All heavy atoms as an XYZ file, in Angstrom:
675
protein
N      33.032    -19.725     36.272
C      31.872    -19.655     37.067
C      32.067    -18.599     38.208
O      31.143    -17.895     38.643
C      31.391    -20.949     37.588
C      30.824    -21.763     36.561
S      29.099    -21.330     36.270
C      28.041    -22.501     37.028
N      33.290    -18.514     38.642
C      33.522    -17.531     39.861
C      33.283    -16.119     39.330
O      32.787    -15.328     40.096
C      34.985    -17.683     40.249
N      33.602    -15.825     38.042
C      33.405    -14.511     37.640
C      31.848    -14.298     37.548
O      31.385    -13.117     37.965
C      34.007    -14.294     36.164
C      33.810    -12.909     35.573
C      34.356    -12.861     34.265
O      34.615    -13.892     33.581
O      34.527    -11.686     33.851
N      31.063    -15.172     37.110
C      29.641    -15.087     37.059
C      29.056    -14.889     38.477
O      28.158    -14.043     38.660
C      28.995    -16.302     36.457
C      29.223    -16.417     35.042
O      29.779    -15.455     34.401
O      29.014    -17.553     34.419
N      29.539    -15.620     39.389
C      29.113    -15.456     40.878
C      29.437    -13.991     41.280
O      28.659    -13.411     41.983
C      29.711    -16.530     41.745
C      29.212    -17.841     41.454
C      29.876    -18.954     42.158
O      30.672    -18.770     43.060
O      29.629    -20.216     41.869
N      30.662    -13.559     40.994
C      30.965    -12.224     41.369
C      30.135    -11.276     40.798
O      29.644    -10.295     41.454
C      32.493    -11.971     41.020
C      32.911    -10.574     41.350
O      32.938    -10.221     42.578
O      33.272     -9.819     40.437
N      29.861    -11.266     39.510
C      29.060    -10.394     38.794
C      27.617    -10.421     39.458
O      26.995     -9.353     39.701
C      28.885    -10.697     37.319
C      30.057    -10.289     36.394
C      29.855    -10.794     34.975
C      30.271     -8.755     36.483
N      27.058    -11.607     39.677
C      25.787    -11.683     40.254
C      25.823    -11.044     41.704
O      24.817    -10.216     42.029
C      25.376    -13.067     40.527
C      23.986    -13.270     41.066
C      23.531    -14.744     41.131
N      22.236    -14.898     41.658
C      21.904    -15.100     43.041
N      22.899    -15.188     43.886
N      20.704    -15.360     43.339
N      26.738    -11.261     42.483
C      26.790    -10.617     43.792
C      26.798     -9.060     43.641
O      26.248     -8.320     44.451
C      28.068    -11.260     44.560
N      27.615     -8.658     42.698
C      27.676     -7.073     42.569
C      26.399     -6.620     42.072
O      25.937     -5.495     42.446
C      28.891     -6.917     41.550
C      30.174     -7.142     42.288
C      31.424     -6.984     41.359
N      31.364     -5.824     40.429
C      31.961     -5.645     39.273
N      32.666     -6.760     38.807
N      31.962     -4.555     38.688
N      25.831     -7.405     41.191
C      24.467     -6.894     40.646
C      23.401     -6.769     41.736
O      22.645     -5.825     41.850
C      23.951     -7.878     39.476
C      24.716     -7.542     38.189
C      24.468     -8.756     37.246
C      24.253     -6.389     37.495
N      23.495     -7.804     42.626
C      22.482     -7.827     43.804
C      22.725     -6.581     44.684
O      21.788     -6.163     45.348
C      22.732     -9.148     44.506
C      22.085    -10.334     43.833
C      22.556    -11.620     44.596
C      20.605    -10.303     43.849
N      23.981     -6.115     44.655
C      24.183     -4.978     45.443
C      24.001     -3.628     44.716
O      24.297     -2.510     45.245
C      25.728     -4.920     45.914
S      26.077     -6.183     47.276
N      23.580     -3.682     43.499
C      23.268     -2.478     42.676
C      24.404     -1.911     41.952
O      24.391     -0.640     41.710
N      25.462     -2.685     41.777
C      26.649     -2.170     41.078
C      26.448     -2.044     39.730
O      26.457     -3.044     38.949
C      27.888     -3.117     41.457
C      29.164     -2.690     40.972
O      29.242     -1.738     40.182
O      30.221     -3.234     41.283
N      26.430     -0.839     39.126
C      26.147     -0.586     37.709
C      27.315     -0.990     36.888
O      27.098     -1.430     35.736
C      25.779      0.868     37.489
C      25.279      1.193     36.092
C      24.073      0.448     35.763
C      24.982      2.721     36.104
N      28.465     -1.057     37.426
C      29.739     -1.491     36.768
C      29.616     -2.976     36.468
O      30.216     -3.434     35.486
C      31.074     -1.031     37.454
C      31.251      0.412     37.412
C      32.484      0.866     37.902
N      32.602      2.239     37.703
C      33.683      2.958     37.954
N      34.740      2.321     38.354
N      33.694      4.241     37.825
N      28.948     -3.606     37.302
C      28.830     -5.077     37.095
C      27.938     -5.235     35.833
O      28.219     -6.295     35.084
C      28.176     -5.815     38.311
N      26.928     -4.475     35.793
C      26.024     -4.663     34.525
C      26.828     -4.351     33.269
O      26.779     -5.010     32.237
C      24.804     -3.687     34.689
C      23.796     -3.716     33.494
C      23.214     -5.201     33.336
C      22.830     -2.658     33.514
N      27.569     -3.205     33.350
C      28.553     -2.797     32.302
C      29.507     -4.071     31.872
O      29.649     -4.280     30.682
C      29.310     -1.561     32.633
C      30.110     -1.069     31.508
C      30.974      0.117     32.019
O      30.380      0.909     32.698
O      32.183      0.259     31.645
N      30.043     -4.580     32.867
C      30.905     -5.745     32.634
C      30.185     -6.997     31.903
O      30.694     -7.555     31.014
C      31.644     -6.215     33.928
N      29.049     -7.206     32.400
C      28.219     -8.318     31.833
C      27.833     -7.957     30.459
O      27.994     -8.809     29.507
C      27.003     -8.605     32.760
N      27.522     -6.747     30.169
C      27.105     -6.331     28.813
C      28.291     -6.458     27.884
O      28.220     -7.022     26.853
C      26.578     -4.884     28.880
C      26.103     -4.492     27.538
C      24.791     -4.678     27.139
C      26.915     -3.772     26.602
C      24.254     -4.288     25.890
C      26.449     -3.428     25.419
C      25.197     -3.711     24.992
O      24.619     -3.177     23.760
N      29.492     -5.909     28.385
C      30.702     -6.001     27.454
C      30.962     -7.431     27.129
O      31.444     -7.761     26.062
C      31.815     -5.296     28.151
C      31.635     -3.756     28.276
O      30.900     -3.236     27.509
O      32.368     -3.168     28.987
N      30.880     -8.376     28.124
C      31.268     -9.781     27.869
C      30.207    -10.487     27.073
O      30.553    -11.289     26.240
C      31.356    -10.433     29.177
C      32.585    -10.242     30.117
C      32.372    -10.786     31.530
C      33.775    -10.770     29.400
N      28.975    -10.230     27.164
C      27.917    -11.063     26.663
C      26.982    -10.438     25.630
O      26.166    -11.210     25.068
C      27.104    -11.639     27.778
C      28.044    -12.382     28.752
N      28.759    -13.550     28.389
C      28.213    -12.172     30.126
C      29.330    -13.928     29.524
N      29.020    -13.148     30.486
N      26.973     -9.097     25.444
C      26.058     -8.461     24.524
C      26.167     -9.121     23.123
O      25.179     -9.271     22.360
C      26.123     -6.986     24.495
N      27.416     -9.313     22.558
C      27.527     -9.837     21.165
C      26.880    -11.159     21.040
O      26.083    -11.390     19.992
C      29.063     -9.899     20.934
C      29.646     -8.873     21.909
C      28.734     -8.932     23.186
N      26.861    -12.031     22.061
C      26.248    -13.282     21.982
C      24.645    -13.134     22.013
O      23.917    -13.819     21.227
C      26.685    -14.281     23.024
O      27.991    -14.475     22.986
N      24.274    -12.198     22.887
C      22.858    -12.012     23.011
C      22.286    -11.407     21.770
O      21.112    -11.939     21.277
C      22.552    -11.096     24.278
C      21.070    -10.647     24.379
C      22.934    -11.844     25.533
N      22.885    -10.492     21.260
C      22.444     -9.685     19.997
C      22.499    -10.741     18.841
O      21.599    -10.689     18.048
C      23.299     -8.577     19.789
C      23.057     -7.891     18.528
C      22.024     -6.953     18.324
C      23.878     -8.177     17.388
C      21.728     -6.384     17.151
C      23.590     -7.559     16.088
C      22.521     -6.625     15.966
O      22.127     -6.091     14.797
N      23.529    -11.458     18.801
C      23.703    -12.448     17.617
C      22.508    -13.445     17.585
O      22.106    -13.705     16.572
N      22.279    -14.025     18.693
C      21.076    -14.893     18.747
C      19.863    -14.315     18.263
O      19.080    -14.734     17.454
C      20.965    -15.486     20.110
C      19.679    -16.172     20.318
C      22.064    -16.442     20.410
N      19.621    -13.062     18.850
C      18.283    -12.306     18.505
C      18.328    -11.954     17.018
O      17.264    -12.084     16.437
C      18.281    -11.052     19.363
N      19.360    -11.490     16.402
C      19.289    -11.121     15.029
C      19.090    -12.343     14.111
O      18.493    -12.293     13.076
C      20.540    -10.271     14.668
C      21.788    -11.010     14.383
C      20.134     -9.331     13.467
N      19.742    -13.432     14.494
C      19.615    -14.703     13.793
C      18.159    -15.192     13.737
O      17.601    -15.595     12.738
C      20.586    -15.734     14.138
C      21.955    -15.615     13.551
C      22.851    -16.811     13.821
N      23.096    -17.036     15.186
C      24.041    -16.492     15.982
N      24.843    -15.591     15.341
N      24.270    -16.850     17.074
N      17.542    -15.161     14.846
C      16.199    -15.618     15.089
C      15.179    -14.656     14.356
O      14.217    -15.164     13.757
C      15.799    -15.978     16.542
C      14.326    -16.318     16.706
C      16.765    -17.088     17.071
N      15.271    -13.452     14.733
C      14.314    -12.536     14.293
C      14.579    -12.023     12.865
O      13.637    -11.516     12.131
C      14.161    -11.184     15.158
O      15.356    -10.603     15.047
C      13.874    -11.646     16.576
N      15.898    -11.968     12.449
C      16.100    -11.440     11.000
C      16.217     -9.923     11.028
O      16.235     -9.300      9.976
N      16.069     -9.302     12.235
C      15.954     -7.870     12.229
C      17.025     -7.310     13.224
O      16.926     -7.617     14.422
C      14.485     -7.378     12.640
O      14.620     -6.087     13.008
N      17.863     -6.416     12.724
C      18.833     -5.778     13.560
C      18.164     -4.889     14.723
O      18.494     -4.846     15.907
C      19.864     -4.998     12.794
N      17.115     -4.208     14.239
C      16.422     -3.318     15.132
C      15.712     -4.056     16.290
O      15.816     -3.737     17.428
C      15.386     -2.483     14.317
N      15.127     -5.187     15.931
C      14.434     -6.016     16.905
C      15.455     -6.590     17.830
O      15.257     -6.727     19.051
C      13.566     -7.087     16.255
O      12.599     -6.484     15.379
C      12.800     -7.992     17.219
N      16.529     -7.052     17.232
C      17.619     -7.628     17.997
C      18.219     -6.597     19.079
O      18.529     -6.943     20.222
C      18.699     -8.150     17.188
N      18.285     -5.399     18.589
C      18.805     -4.279     19.574
C      17.835     -4.279     20.809
O      18.233     -4.155     21.889
C      18.897     -3.093     18.824
C      20.136     -3.053     17.908
C      20.239     -1.687     17.064
O      19.432     -0.767     17.334
O      20.999     -1.764     16.187
N      16.496     -4.202     20.507
C      15.531     -4.069     21.592
C      15.617     -5.218     22.502
O      15.622     -5.064     23.719
C      14.062     -3.910     20.914
C      13.072     -4.001     21.987
C      13.991     -2.575     20.161
N      15.680     -6.443     21.925
C      15.855     -7.603     22.723
C      17.033     -7.619     23.618
O      16.924     -7.954     24.853
C      15.710     -8.927     21.889
C      14.255     -9.057     21.226
C      16.147    -10.122     22.598
C      14.181     -9.993     20.104
N      18.124     -7.296     23.095
C      19.328     -7.124     23.865
C      19.142     -6.121     25.026
O      19.609     -6.518     26.187
C      20.556     -6.723     22.924
O      20.647     -7.704     21.831
C      21.837     -6.618     23.709
N      18.643     -5.047     24.742
C      18.299     -4.045     25.850
C      17.463     -4.686     26.937
O      17.683     -4.533     28.006
C      17.682     -2.846     25.340
C      18.624     -1.869     24.418
C      17.858     -0.805     23.833
O      16.684     -0.573     24.196
O      18.442     -0.155     22.917
N      16.327     -5.362     26.436
C      15.553     -5.993     27.412
C      16.060     -7.024     28.242
O      15.797     -7.168     29.436
C      14.236     -6.409     26.673
C      13.369     -5.299     26.125
C      12.207     -5.839     25.314
O      12.037     -7.061     25.119
O      11.416     -5.012     24.923
N      16.904     -7.924     27.615
C      17.520     -8.918     28.385
C      18.474     -8.404     29.433
O      18.564     -8.868     30.601
C      18.348     -9.912     27.375
C      19.389    -10.756     28.136
C      17.454    -10.686     26.481
N      19.318     -7.400     29.243
C      20.145     -6.698     30.152
C      19.361     -6.007     31.171
O      19.755     -5.845     32.364
C      21.247     -6.014     29.461
C      22.339     -6.939     28.931
C      22.372     -7.301     27.618
C      23.241     -7.366     29.797
C      23.219     -8.189     27.175
C      24.269     -8.331     29.317
C      24.182     -8.731     27.989
N      18.205     -5.320     30.769
C      17.460     -4.650     31.712
C      16.924     -5.666     32.775
O      16.793     -5.300     33.973
C      16.298     -3.915     31.019
N      16.471     -6.866     32.318
C      15.880     -7.880     33.164
C      17.038     -8.386     34.141
O      16.706     -8.502     35.275
C      15.391     -9.005     32.378
N      18.118     -8.538     33.603
C      19.319     -8.737     34.490
C      19.460     -7.769     35.608
O      19.713     -8.006     36.802
C      20.695     -8.999     33.711
C      21.823     -9.291     34.501
C      21.722    -10.661     35.284
C      23.123     -9.396     33.638
N      19.458     -6.538     35.248
C      19.622     -5.386     36.188
C      18.620     -5.341     37.160
O      18.646     -5.187     38.318
C      19.699     -4.052     35.461
C      19.758     -2.931     36.306
C      18.899     -1.949     36.558
C      20.853     -2.611     37.249
N      19.245     -0.979     37.508
C      20.479     -1.374     37.838
C      22.087     -3.101     37.542
C      21.457     -0.784     38.884
C      23.018     -2.599     38.335
C      22.659     -1.283     39.040
N      17.274     -5.607     36.727
C      16.083     -5.381     37.587
C      15.874     -6.587     38.510
O      15.333     -6.533     39.562
C      14.876     -5.205     36.729
C      14.838     -3.825     35.985
C      13.807     -3.765     34.991
O      13.035     -4.727     34.700
O      13.761     -2.666     34.330
N      16.279     -7.756     37.949
C      16.072     -9.032     38.812
C      17.272     -9.968     38.736
O      17.262    -11.054     38.161
C      14.857     -9.805     38.191
C      13.560     -9.033     38.456
C      12.370     -9.790     37.854
N      12.459    -10.000     36.388
C      12.329     -9.094     35.389
N      12.049     -7.893     35.696
N      12.365     -9.379     34.192
N      18.392     -9.471     39.220
C      19.644    -10.290     39.096
C      19.552    -11.531     39.829
O      20.263    -12.558     39.555
C      20.777     -9.290     39.722
C      19.948     -8.459     40.672
C      18.647     -8.238     39.962
N      18.702    -11.684     40.886
C      18.540    -12.904     41.591
C      17.934    -14.010     40.739
O      17.978    -15.162     41.216
N      17.305    -13.674     39.558
C      16.628    -14.645     38.855
C      17.823    -15.523     38.050
O      17.502    -16.565     37.499
C      15.731    -14.089     37.885
O      16.431    -13.238     36.924
N      19.022    -15.055     38.065
C      20.127    -15.788     37.520
C      20.786    -16.521     38.688
O      21.112    -15.962     39.642
C      21.147    -15.012     36.813
C      22.384    -15.687     36.586
C      22.523    -16.849     35.859
C      23.613    -15.248     37.301
C      23.715    -17.488     35.719
C      24.766    -16.003     37.132
C      24.867    -17.086     36.458
O      26.033    -17.820     36.243
N      20.904    -17.881     38.529
C      21.575    -18.610     39.568
C      22.737    -19.420     39.034
O      22.576    -20.290     38.047
C      20.506    -19.714     40.175
C      21.114    -20.549     41.310
O      22.240    -20.458     41.560
O      20.145    -21.157     42.017
N      23.926    -19.044     39.441
C      25.213    -19.667     38.828
C      25.291    -21.093     39.069
O      26.004    -21.727     38.386
C      26.334    -18.890     39.547
C      25.760    -17.939     40.523
C      24.227    -17.972     40.362
N      24.530    -21.607     40.000
C      24.508    -23.087     40.282
C      23.921    -23.859     39.072
O      24.079    -25.032     38.887
C      23.807    -23.474     41.478
C      24.516    -22.940     42.782
C      23.693    -23.299     44.041
N      22.452    -22.426     43.876
C      21.382    -22.665     44.595
N      21.551    -23.447     45.728
N      20.357    -21.967     44.582
N      23.093    -23.176     38.202
C      22.501    -23.810     37.172
C      23.009    -23.528     35.730
O      22.532    -24.007     34.693
C      20.987    -23.356     37.089
C      20.160    -23.685     38.347
N      19.918    -25.067     38.696
C      19.798    -22.995     39.424
C      19.358    -25.115     39.870
N      19.178    -23.790     40.268
N      24.191    -22.890     35.724
C      24.799    -22.614     34.503
C      25.559    -21.290     34.447
O      25.482    -20.508     35.387
N      26.127    -20.899     33.336
C      26.819    -19.725     33.099
C      25.925    -18.512     32.929
O      24.790    -18.657     32.463
C      27.746    -19.769     32.047
O      27.105    -19.953     30.807
C      28.773    -20.874     32.163
N      26.348    -17.361     33.181
C      25.654    -16.087     33.063
C      25.384    -16.005     31.439
O      24.359    -15.584     30.987
C      26.342    -14.991     33.497
C      25.665    -13.584     33.236
C      24.253    -13.652     33.886
C      26.534    -12.424     33.808
N      26.355    -16.338     30.561
C      26.282    -16.252     29.229
C      25.124    -17.139     28.731
O      24.200    -16.722     27.961
C      27.505    -16.689     28.535
C      27.542    -16.673     26.909
C      28.749    -17.131     26.390
N      28.592    -17.129     24.900
C      27.999    -18.107     24.187
N      27.513    -19.053     24.774
N      28.013    -17.944     22.729
N      24.998    -18.467     29.249
C      24.002    -19.342     28.770
C      22.584    -18.711     29.218
O      21.634    -18.857     28.448
C      24.119    -20.652     29.419
N      22.536    -18.192     30.471
C      21.228    -17.595     30.964
C      20.799    -16.467     30.102
O      19.659    -16.409     29.670
C      21.434    -17.201     32.397
C      20.217    -16.651     33.031
C      19.253    -17.466     33.693
C      19.749    -15.339     33.171
N      18.277    -16.590     34.239
C      18.588    -15.276     33.901
C      20.269    -14.120     32.724
C      17.736    -14.118     34.196
C      19.623    -12.979     33.015
C      18.387    -12.981     33.890
N      21.738    -15.589     29.710
C      21.408    -14.483     28.812
C      21.045    -14.785     27.470
O      19.990    -14.297     26.949
C      22.577    -13.431     28.930
C      22.890    -12.755     30.179
C      24.242    -12.144     30.103
C      21.898    -11.715     30.535
N      21.770    -15.766     26.843
C      21.404    -16.230     25.641
C      20.185    -16.962     25.532
O      19.384    -16.785     24.544
C      22.664    -17.105     24.997
C      22.248    -17.816     23.777
C      23.819    -16.145     24.748
N      19.809    -17.694     26.531
C      18.541    -18.412     26.623
C      17.441    -17.386     26.636
O      16.261    -17.634     26.044
C      18.509    -19.385     27.764
O      19.434    -20.301     27.747
C      17.129    -20.068     27.936
N      17.576    -16.419     27.437
C      16.579    -15.278     27.472
C      16.388    -14.654     26.167
O      15.296    -14.377     25.697
C      16.825    -14.211     28.532
C      16.646    -14.816     29.982
C      16.669    -13.616     30.932
N      15.637    -12.681     30.797
C      14.649    -12.659     31.664
N      14.455    -13.461     32.601
N      13.637    -11.824     31.382
N      17.419    -14.369     25.454
C      17.395    -13.776     24.258
C      16.720    -14.675     23.155
O      15.925    -14.213     22.294
C      18.891    -13.497     23.722
O      18.825    -12.970     22.356
N      17.104    -15.946     23.149
C      16.422    -16.970     22.313
C      14.951    -16.940     22.477
O      14.143    -16.942     21.552
C      17.070    -18.226     22.537
C      16.568    -19.344     21.618
C      16.718    -19.143     20.142
C      17.223    -20.674     22.010
N      14.492    -16.972     23.857
C      13.074    -16.948     24.114
C      12.369    -15.831     23.636
O      11.382    -15.985     23.031
C      12.970    -17.071     25.715
C      11.550    -17.208     26.155
N      10.736    -18.283     26.075
C      10.828    -16.130     26.805
C       9.507    -17.990     26.527
N       9.593    -16.747     27.000
N      12.896    -14.650     23.994
C      12.266    -13.358     23.539
C      12.266    -13.312     21.963
O      11.184    -12.816     21.441
C      13.045    -12.103     24.124
C      12.886    -12.056     25.611
C      11.312    -11.742     25.958
O      10.647    -11.066     25.220
O      10.938    -12.252     26.980
N      13.258    -13.702     21.372
C      13.335    -13.637     19.916
C      12.299    -14.621     19.272
O      11.583    -14.232     18.386
C      14.725    -14.033     19.432
O      15.739    -13.261     19.845
N      12.185    -15.827     19.916
C      11.168    -16.662     19.356
C       9.719    -16.223     19.490
O       8.938    -16.345     18.656
C      11.322    -18.086     20.122
N       9.496    -15.559     20.680
C       8.304    -15.001     20.963
C       7.892    -13.974     19.889
O       6.771    -13.877     19.404
C       8.139    -14.430     22.380
C       7.947    -15.368     23.500
C       8.025    -14.654     24.759
C       6.682    -16.208     23.401
N       8.828    -13.046     19.627
C       8.597    -12.022     18.700
C       8.436    -12.554     17.232
O       7.694    -12.064     16.461
C       9.703    -10.958     18.789
C       9.561    -10.179     19.982
C      10.743     -9.197     20.164
N      10.734     -8.867     21.581
C      10.670     -7.479     21.926
N      10.400     -6.585     20.989
N      10.660     -7.204     23.100
N       9.154    -13.575     16.915
C       9.060    -14.116     15.645
C       7.665    -14.910     15.398
O       7.173    -14.747     14.307
C      10.226    -15.139     15.363
O      11.416    -14.457     15.315
N       7.263    -15.467     16.476
C       5.956    -16.109     16.341
C       4.790    -15.090     16.313
O       3.829    -15.443     15.642
C       5.693    -17.087     17.709
N       4.981    -14.004     16.812
C       3.888    -12.984     16.807
C       3.846    -12.240     15.465
O       2.821    -11.871     14.987
C       4.121    -11.948     18.001
C       3.165    -10.776     17.914
C       3.919    -12.656     19.358
N       4.967    -12.027     14.926
C       5.049    -11.317     13.561
C       4.799    -11.981     12.360
O       4.442    -13.148     12.323
C       6.258    -10.509     13.538
O       7.491    -11.301     13.802
């Protein structure tokens, strides 16, 4: 959790390397959930980009007191994937 708090603090300061670190750590999980739910590698790539863009644009929406960054990112991926699957 200390690593998640550090990443969040760095993201709040606009540290692009923090986003890179979060991506390197968690993109496989985010992408994996999206591709399993949607069945589409292309859609999963878009969802992964959107999840990390949301983290960059609104890092304060992640609160480490409520869980890990990985869980927050995967939950967003699952939500976006379910929405797209329901629409298509």
